[in-house]
C-alpha positions as CSV (number, residue, x, y, z in Angstrom):
1,M,3.0,-33.8,-12.4
2,V,2.5,-30.5,-10.7
3,A,5.6,-29.6,-8.6
4,K,5.1,-29.4,-4.8
5,W,4.4,-25.8,-3.6
6,S,5.7,-24.0,-0.6
7,P,5.7,-20.3,0.3
8,E,9.4,-20.2,-0.7
9,S,9.2,-22.3,-3.9
10,W,9.1,-19.1,-6.0
11,R,12.8,-18.6,-5.1
12,G,13.8,-21.3,-7.6
13,R,12.1,-19.5,-10.5
14,P,13.1,-16.6,-12.7
15,A,11.8,-13.4,-11.2
16,Q,11.0,-10.2,-13.0
17,Q,10.8,-6.7,-11.4
18,V,12.7,-7.7,-8.3
19,P,14.9,-5.0,-6.8
20,E,18.6,-5.7,-6.1
21,Y,19.1,-5.0,-2.4
22,P,22.7,-4.0,-1.6
23,D,22.6,-5.6,1.8
24,Q,21.1,-9.1,1.7
25,G,21.7,-9.7,5.4
26,K,19.6,-6.7,6.3
27,L,16.9,-7.9,3.9
28,E,16.8,-11.3,5.5
29,A,16.6,-9.7,9.0
30,V,13.6,-7.6,8.0
31,E,11.9,-10.7,6.4
32,K,12.4,-12.6,9.6
33,R,10.9,-9.7,11.6
34,L,7.9,-9.6,9.3
35,R,7.3,-13.3,9.7
36,G,6.7,-12.7,13.4
37,Y,4.2,-9.9,12.8
38,P,0.4,-10.5,13.0
39,P,-1.3,-11.1,9.6
40,L,-2.8,-8.0,8.1
41,V,-5.9,-9.8,6.9
42,F,-7.5,-13.1,7.9
43,A,-8.2,-16.3,6.0
44,G,-12.0,-16.1,6.7
45,E,-12.1,-12.6,5.1
46,A,-10.4,-13.9,2.0
47,R,-12.8,-16.8,1.7
48,R,-15.7,-14.4,2.0
49,L,-14.3,-12.4,-0.9
50,T,-13.9,-15.5,-3.0
51,Q,-17.6,-16.3,-2.3
52,L,-18.7,-12.8,-3.3
53,L,-16.6,-12.9,-6.5
54,G,-18.0,-16.3,-7.2
55,D,-21.4,-14.6,-7.5
56,V,-19.8,-12.0,-9.9
57,A,-18.4,-14.8,-12.0
58,E,-21.9,-16.3,-12.3
59,G,-23.4,-12.9,-13.3
60,R,-25.0,-12.1,-10.0
61,G,-22.7,-9.3,-8.9
62,F,-20.2,-6.6,-10.0
63,L,-16.7,-5.8,-8.9
64,L,-15.6,-2.3,-8.2
65,Q,-11.8,-2.2,-7.6
66,G,-10.1,1.2,-7.2
67,G,-7.6,3.2,-5.3
68,D,-4.1,4.7,-5.5
69,C,-1.7,4.1,-8.3
70,A,1.1,3.7,-5.6
71,E,0.5,4.6,-2.0
72,S,3.2,6.9,-0.5
73,F,4.6,7.4,2.9
74,A,4.5,11.2,2.6
75,E,0.8,11.5,1.7
76,F,-0.4,9.0,4.4
77,S,-3.2,10.6,6.3
78,A,-6.7,9.7,7.7
79,N,-8.3,12.4,5.4
80,N,-6.8,10.9,2.2
81,I,-8.0,7.4,3.2
82,R,-11.4,8.6,4.2
83,D,-11.9,10.6,0.9
84,T,-10.9,7.7,-1.3
85,F,-13.2,5.4,0.7
86,R,-16.2,7.6,0.4
87,V,-15.7,8.1,-3.4
88,L,-15.8,4.3,-3.7
89,L,-19.0,4.3,-1.6
90,Q,-20.5,6.8,-4.0
91,M,-19.5,4.8,-7.0
92,A,-20.9,1.7,-5.5
93,V,-24.3,3.3,-4.9
94,V,-24.5,4.5,-8.5
95,L,-23.5,1.1,-9.8
96,T,-25.9,-0.7,-7.6
97,F,-28.8,1.4,-8.8
98,G,-27.9,0.9,-12.4
99,A,-27.1,-2.8,-12.3
100,A,-29.6,-3.9,-9.6
101,L,-26.8,-6.1,-8.5
102,P,-24.7,-6.2,-5.4
103,V,-21.3,-4.4,-5.8
104,V,-18.2,-6.0,-4.3
105,K,-15.9,-3.2,-3.1
106,V,-12.2,-3.8,-3.2
107,G,-9.6,-1.0,-2.6
108,R,-6.2,-0.6,-4.1
109,M,-5.2,0.3,-0.6
110,A,-3.3,-0.8,2.5
111,G,-0.5,-2.4,0.5
112,Q,-0.3,-0.9,-3.0
113,F,3.2,0.4,-2.6
114,A,5.3,-1.3,-5.2
115,K,5.3,-0.5,-9.0
116,P,6.8,-2.4,-11.9
117,R,9.0,-0.3,-14.2
118,S,9.8,-0.5,-17.9
119,A,13.6,0.0,-17.2
120,P,15.7,-0.8,-14.1
121,T,17.4,2.5,-14.2
122,E,16.7,6.1,-15.2
123,K,19.1,8.8,-16.5
124,I,18.9,12.5,-15.8
125,G,21.6,15.0,-16.9
126,G,24.2,12.3,-17.4
127,V,23.5,10.7,-14.0
128,E,22.1,7.1,-13.9
129,L,20.3,5.8,-10.9
130,P,18.0,2.9,-10.1
131,S,14.4,3.6,-11.1
132,Y,11.9,4.5,-8.4
133,R,9.9,1.3,-7.6
134,G,7.5,2.6,-5.0
135,D,8.0,3.7,-1.4
136,I,8.2,0.1,-0.2
137,V,11.5,-0.2,-2.2
138,N,13.2,3.2,-2.5
139,G,12.6,7.0,-2.5
140,I,11.3,9.1,-5.3
141,E,14.0,11.8,-4.9
142,F,16.7,11.5,-7.6
143,E,19.6,10.9,-5.3
144,A,21.9,7.9,-4.9
145,K,21.1,7.4,-1.3
146,S,17.3,7.7,-1.8
147,R,17.2,5.4,-4.8
148,A,19.1,2.5,-3.1
149,P,16.6,-0.2,-2.2
150,D,16.2,-0.2,1.6
151,P,14.7,-3.3,3.3
152,E,13.5,-1.2,6.3
153,R,10.9,0.2,3.9
154,L,9.2,-3.2,3.9
155,A,8.5,-2.8,7.7
156,Q,7.3,0.8,7.2
157,A,4.9,-0.4,4.5
158,Y,3.5,-3.1,6.8
159,N,2.9,-0.6,9.6
160,Q,1.2,1.9,7.3
161,S,-0.9,-0.9,5.8
162,A,-2.0,-2.0,9.3
163,A,-3.0,1.5,10.2
164,T,-4.9,2.0,7.0
165,L,-6.8,-1.3,7.4
166,N,-7.7,-0.4,10.9
167,L,-9.3,2.9,9.7
168,L,-11.0,1.2,6.7
169,R,-12.6,-1.4,9.0
170,A,-13.8,1.4,11.3
171,F,-15.3,3.3,8.3
172,A,-17.0,0.2,6.9
173,Q,-18.4,-1.1,10.2
174,G,-18.7,2.0,12.4
175,G,-21.4,4.0,10.8
176,F,-19.6,6.0,8.2
177,A,-21.0,3.7,5.4
178,D,-24.6,4.0,6.6
179,L,-26.8,4.5,3.6
180,H,-28.7,7.2,5.5
181,K,-25.6,9.3,5.2
182,V,-25.4,9.0,1.4
183,H,-25.7,12.8,1.0
184,R,-22.7,13.4,3.3
185,W,-20.3,11.3,1.1
186,T,-20.0,14.1,-1.5
187,L,-16.7,15.9,-1.4
188,D,-16.9,19.7,-1.5
189,F,-15.1,20.1,-4.8
190,V,-17.6,17.7,-6.5
191,A,-20.8,19.1,-4.9
192,D,-21.2,22.0,-7.3
193,S,-20.3,20.0,-10.5
194,P,-22.9,18.5,-12.9
195,L,-22.0,15.1,-11.5
196,G,-22.5,16.3,-8.0
197,H,-26.0,17.4,-8.8
198,R,-26.8,14.1,-10.6
199,Y,-25.5,12.2,-7.6
200,A,-27.6,14.3,-5.3
201,E,-30.8,13.4,-7.3
202,L,-29.9,9.7,-7.0
203,A,-29.2,10.2,-3.2
204,D,-32.7,11.7,-2.8
205,R,-34.2,8.6,-4.5
206,L,-32.3,6.4,-2.2
207,S,-33.4,8.3,0.9
208,E,-37.0,7.9,-0.2
209,T,-36.5,4.2,-0.6
210,L,-35.0,4.0,2.8
211,E,-38.0,5.8,4.3
212,F,-40.3,3.3,2.6
213,M,-38.2,0.4,3.9
214,A,-38.3,1.8,7.4
215,A,-42.1,2.0,7.2
216,C,-42.1,-1.7,6.3
217,G,-39.9,-2.5,9.4
218,M,-36.5,-2.7,7.6
219,T,-34.3,-0.2,9.5
220,A,-30.6,0.1,10.2
221,E,-31.1,-1.7,13.5
222,S,-32.9,-4.7,12.0
223,T,-30.9,-4.8,8.7
224,P,-27.1,-4.4,9.3
225,Q,-26.5,-4.1,5.5
226,I,-28.0,-0.6,5.7
227,R,-25.5,0.8,8.2
228,E,-22.5,-1.3,7.4
229,T,-20.6,-2.5,4.3
230,E,-18.0,-5.1,3.4
231,F,-14.8,-3.7,2.1
232,F,-11.7,-5.6,1.0
233,T,-8.1,-4.6,0.1
234,S,-5.8,-5.6,-2.8
235,H,-2.5,-4.9,-4.4
236,E,-0.1,-6.3,-7.0
237,A,2.0,-9.1,-5.5
238,L,5.2,-7.7,-6.8
239,L,7.7,-8.0,-3.9
240,L,7.6,-11.7,-3.3
241,S,9.9,-11.5,-0.3
242,Y,7.3,-9.3,1.5
243,E,4.5,-11.6,0.4
244,Q,6.2,-14.7,1.6
245,A,6.9,-13.2,5.0
246,L,3.2,-12.5,5.4
247,T,2.0,-15.9,4.2
248,R,0.3,-17.9,6.9
249,V,-1.3,-21.3,7.5
250,D,-5.0,-21.0,8.3
251,S,-5.7,-22.8,11.6
252,L,-9.1,-23.9,10.4
253,T,-8.3,-25.4,7.1
254,G,-4.6,-26.0,7.2
255,K,-4.2,-24.1,3.9
256,W,-1.8,-21.3,3.0
257,Y,-3.1,-17.7,2.6
258,G,-1.3,-14.5,1.6
259,C,-2.2,-12.3,4.6
260,S,-0.9,-9.0,3.2
261,A,-4.3,-8.3,1.4
262,H,-7.6,-10.0,0.7
263,L,-6.9,-10.1,-3.1
264,L,-3.5,-10.2,-4.8
265,W,-2.9,-9.9,-8.5
266,V,-0.2,-10.8,-11.0
267,G,0.9,-7.9,-13.3
268,D,1.2,-7.9,-17.0
269,R,5.0,-7.8,-16.7
270,T,5.3,-10.7,-14.3
271,R,2.8,-13.2,-15.7
272,Q,5.4,-15.7,-17.1
273,L,4.0,-19.2,-16.7
274,D,7.4,-20.5,-15.4
275,G,8.1,-17.4,-13.4
276,A,8.4,-16.7,-9.7
277,H,5.2,-14.6,-9.4
278,V,2.9,-17.2,-11.0
279,E,4.6,-19.9,-8.8
280,Y,3.9,-18.0,-5.6
281,M,0.3,-17.1,-6.5
282,R,-0.7,-20.7,-7.5
283,G,-0.2,-21.9,-4.0
284,I,-2.2,-19.4,-1.9
285,E,-5.9,-19.8,-1.3
286,N,-6.8,-16.1,-1.7
287,P,-8.9,-14.8,-4.6
288,I,-6.3,-13.6,-7.1
289,G,-6.2,-11.4,-10.2
290,L,-4.3,-11.6,-13.5
291,K,-3.7,-8.6,-15.7
292,C,-4.2,-9.3,-19.4
293,G,-2.5,-6.9,-21.7
294,P,-2.7,-6.7,-25.5
295,S,0.2,-9.2,-25.9
296,M,-1.8,-11.9,-24.1
297,E,-2.6,-14.8,-26.5
298,A,-5.5,-17.2,-25.9
299,D,-3.4,-20.3,-25.5
300,E,-1.1,-18.6,-23.0
301,L,-4.2,-17.4,-21.0
302,L,-5.7,-20.9,-20.9
303,R,-2.4,-22.3,-19.5
304,L,-2.3,-19.6,-16.9
305,I,-5.9,-20.2,-15.9
306,E,-5.0,-23.9,-15.5
307,A,-2.0,-23.1,-13.3
308,L,-3.7,-20.5,-11.1
309,N,-7.2,-22.1,-10.8
310,P,-6.9,-25.8,-11.6
311,A,-10.1,-26.7,-9.6
312,N,-12.1,-24.1,-11.6
313,I,-13.4,-22.4,-8.5
314,A,-15.8,-19.5,-9.2
315,G,-14.4,-16.4,-7.6
316,R,-10.8,-17.6,-7.4
317,L,-9.6,-15.9,-10.5
318,T,-10.3,-12.4,-11.8
319,L,-9.0,-11.6,-15.3
320,I,-8.3,-7.8,-15.5
321,A,-8.2,-6.7,-19.2
322,R,-6.0,-3.7,-19.9
323,M,-5.9,-3.4,-23.6
324,G,-6.1,0.3,-24.5
325,A,-9.0,2.0,-26.1
326,D,-7.8,1.4,-29.6
327,R,-7.3,-2.4,-29.1
328,V,-9.9,-3.6,-26.7
329,E,-12.5,-4.5,-29.4
330,A,-9.9,-6.3,-31.5
331,K,-8.0,-8.2,-28.8
332,L,-10.6,-9.0,-26.2
333,P,-13.1,-11.2,-28.2
334,G,-10.6,-13.9,-28.9
335,L,-9.8,-14.2,-25.2
336,L,-13.4,-14.2,-24.2
337,R,-14.3,-17.0,-26.6
338,A,-11.3,-19.2,-25.6
339,V,-12.2,-18.9,-21.9
340,K,-15.9,-19.5,-22.6
341,R,-15.1,-22.6,-24.7
342,A,-12.9,-23.9,-21.9
343,G,-15.7,-23.5,-19.4
344,A,-13.4,-21.5,-17.1
345,K,-15.2,-19.7,-14.2
346,V,-13.7,-16.3,-14.1
347,V,-14.5,-12.7,-13.3
348,W,-13.8,-10.4,-16.3
349,A,-12.9,-6.9,-15.2
350,C,-11.8,-3.8,-17.2
351,D,-8.7,-1.8,-16.3
352,P,-9.1,1.2,-18.7
353,M,-6.1,3.1,-17.1
354,H,-2.9,1.3,-18.0
355,G,-3.4,1.0,-21.8
356,N,-4.2,4.7,-22.2
357,T,-1.2,6.5,-20.8
358,I,0.3,9.2,-22.9
359,K,2.6,12.2,-22.5
360,S,0.8,15.6,-22.6
361,S,2.0,18.6,-24.7
362,T,3.2,20.1,-21.4
363,G,5.4,17.1,-20.6
364,Y,3.2,15.4,-18.0
365,K,2.3,11.7,-18.0
366,T,-1.5,11.6,-18.3
367,R,-4.5,9.6,-19.3
368,P,-7.2,11.3,-21.5
369,F,-10.6,10.8,-19.9
370,E,-12.2,10.2,-23.3
371,R,-9.8,7.3,-24.0
372,I,-10.6,5.8,-20.6
373,L,-14.3,6.1,-21.4
374,A,-13.8,4.5,-24.8
375,E,-12.1,1.5,-23.4
376,V,-14.9,1.0,-20.8
377,R,-17.5,1.3,-23.6
378,G,-15.5,-1.2,-25.8
379,F,-15.2,-3.6,-22.9
380,F,-19.0,-3.7,-22.3
381,A,-19.8,-3.8,-26.1
382,V,-17.5,-6.9,-26.6
383,H,-19.1,-8.7,-23.6
384,Q,-22.6,-7.9,-24.9
385,A,-21.7,-9.2,-28.3
386,E,-20.2,-12.4,-26.9
387,G,-23.0,-13.0,-24.4
388,T,-20.7,-12.9,-21.4
389,H,-20.9,-10.9,-18.2
390,A,-18.8,-7.7,-17.9
391,G,-18.0,-8.4,-14.3
392,G,-16.1,-5.4,-13.0
393,V,-13.8,-2.4,-13.3
394,H,-10.4,-1.6,-11.9
395,F,-9.4,2.1,-11.6
396,E,-6.5,4.1,-10.4
397,M,-8.3,7.0,-8.6
398,T,-8.2,9.2,-5.5
399,G,-10.6,11.3,-3.4
400,Q,-8.2,14.2,-3.7
401,D,-8.9,17.1,-6.0
402,V,-6.0,16.3,-8.3
403,T,-5.5,17.3,-12.0
404,E,-3.7,14.2,-13.4
405,C,-6.1,12.8,-16.1
406,T,-7.2,15.3,-18.8
407,G,-10.9,15.8,-19.7
408,G,-14.0,14.9,-17.7
409,A,-16.9,17.2,-16.7
410,K,-14.6,19.7,-15.1
411,A,-12.4,19.7,-18.2
412,V,-8.8,19.3,-17.0
413,T,-6.5,20.4,-19.9
414,D,-2.9,19.9,-20.7
415,Q,-2.3,23.4,-19.4
416,T,-4.0,22.8,-16.0
417,L,-2.4,19.4,-15.3
418,A,0.3,21.3,-13.3
419,D,-2.2,22.8,-10.9
420,R,-2.5,19.7,-8.7
421,Y,-0.4,17.0,-10.2
422,H,0.5,15.0,-7.1
423,T,0.9,11.3,-8.1
424,H,4.1,9.4,-7.2
425,C,3.8,7.3,-10.3
426,D,0.8,7.1,-12.7
427,P,-2.0,9.6,-13.2
428,R,-5.2,9.0,-11.3
429,L,-8.8,9.9,-11.8
430,N,-10.1,12.5,-9.3
431,A,-13.4,12.1,-7.5
432,S,-15.5,14.0,-10.2
433,Q,-14.0,11.9,-13.0
434,A,-14.5,8.6,-11.0
435,L,-18.1,9.5,-10.4
436,E,-18.7,10.3,-14.0
437,L,-17.3,6.9,-15.0
438,A,-19.6,5.2,-12.4
439,F,-22.7,6.8,-14.1
440,L,-21.5,5.6,-17.5
441,I,-20.9,2.1,-16.3
442,A,-24.3,2.0,-14.4
443,G,-26.0,2.8,-17.7
444,A,-24.2,0.0,-19.5
445,L,-25.0,-2.4,-16.7
446,K,-28.7,-1.4,-16.8
447,E,-28.7,-2.1,-20.6
448,E,-27.1,-5.5,-20.0
449,R,-29.8,-6.3,-17.4
450,L,-32.6,-5.1,-19.7
451,A,-31.2,-7.1,-22.7
452,Q,-31.0,-10.2,-20.5
453,G,-34.7,-9.7,-19.5
454,R,-35.7,-9.4,-23.1
455,K,-33.9,-12.7,-23.9
456,I,-35.7,-14.5,-21.1
457,A,-39.0,-13.0,-22.1
458,A,-38.5,-14.1,-25.7
459,A,-37.5,-17.6,-24.7
460,S,-40.6,-18.0,-22.6
């Protein structure tokens, strides 16, 4: 018998990665305040995303999920939100051309504040303090006062998420995403790069296509999809007290939804079958994700799928593989085969970031671009060999001109990492590197499409 679920039933389970707040009364007061706030997203939007991801699970779409490693209070600005959004738009155009499939766009935005840590404390010069867990929990400054978890940060994260969502909706629906403006999405520091020129050529082709469509009567006025786009938000559901406070009953269906984001995911460190995070996630109706690291075994994955998607609804569950470039081709096939044998309807996405983090010769945490590329290539190769759909990618990236991941067309080196290393936690791809990856993936998707066409032709 499956135990009865409620938004607070996770509190009876062991919870990993939960900060210890020094003032529980203050935490409860903030939680109560959040319960009275409006939802950040709506149940109907989450259902729409499930529908779109259902098409991805069936091989009729592709998921592009990307955004900040950890959003910060200090770098919150309209320009940063706009620049990340338009890089995602560029990537989506490139992928759509290559795959000839609709691309579902999901940002790691408007809520991606909390980060899991490998240790609860860190030590510098003989001083030991709580680890930085993201601005929603504590401050990055290595000071006792800043590192103490502060419940008021939950409310500040809610307010910043609400403002971010407001701007994202305006960009998506207000004309910024109009395909006629495809040339204007290019950031200045990308325009003169090899990738910028390649994107400009693709944009020219798109403009010609739009002119042809207009001549046939399909204009932005008659076809809203030309001037608008659907854009969704996501984050790791790490702080369950925050998630519970924003869990609401949908007035139309009577079912529970996590209203802090359209899609929430369980991290590789919090995916314990009997744990608090899986318990919370199994009860909400949102589409959800599950990170699958190299320690994931097939039988464990099947039990988690049964717990999180017992009705086997296509689009409900996205499995995000984050194996590392040197392990993806060894570890992923067994999981794919087990899921395929079980008949589970899932989206398979590739996170090539988290398994490829190293320390540079200059002391910076970084991710070599060639290793990120290698994991993406391995992910697609495994799916092609197994006859399954490589359904999406999950990136930590930004529209800022940062130097955090080495390599790429503009050749960031260990020595130039310090030039613009701004991340609060993990290294992110810059716009040029993200666009380069999009072209690579578009090529792999095109090959998958052509191979499928050859199979159909041969069968007939």
